[in-house]
Phi, psi and omega in degrees: 000119178277153184303139178103329182293329179292320179295320179296315179299318181297314180292326178296315180296319179298316179298318182296314179298318181298313180300318180297314179299317181297315181292324178295316179298315180301312179297318180297317179294319178296318180297322179294315179298317180299317181295316179298319180298315180296320180296317179298320179297316180296318180295322183291326184282000000 
């Protein structure tokens, strides 16, 4: 491993983890909204 490649790998991993966290959060929020909507529908009926 030549110097610098570790830093590149590290930043790549950080970006990947960040993207993963963002998409998980996004999905979780969408799922929550979906859940709330379903709950409202159940309450309304």
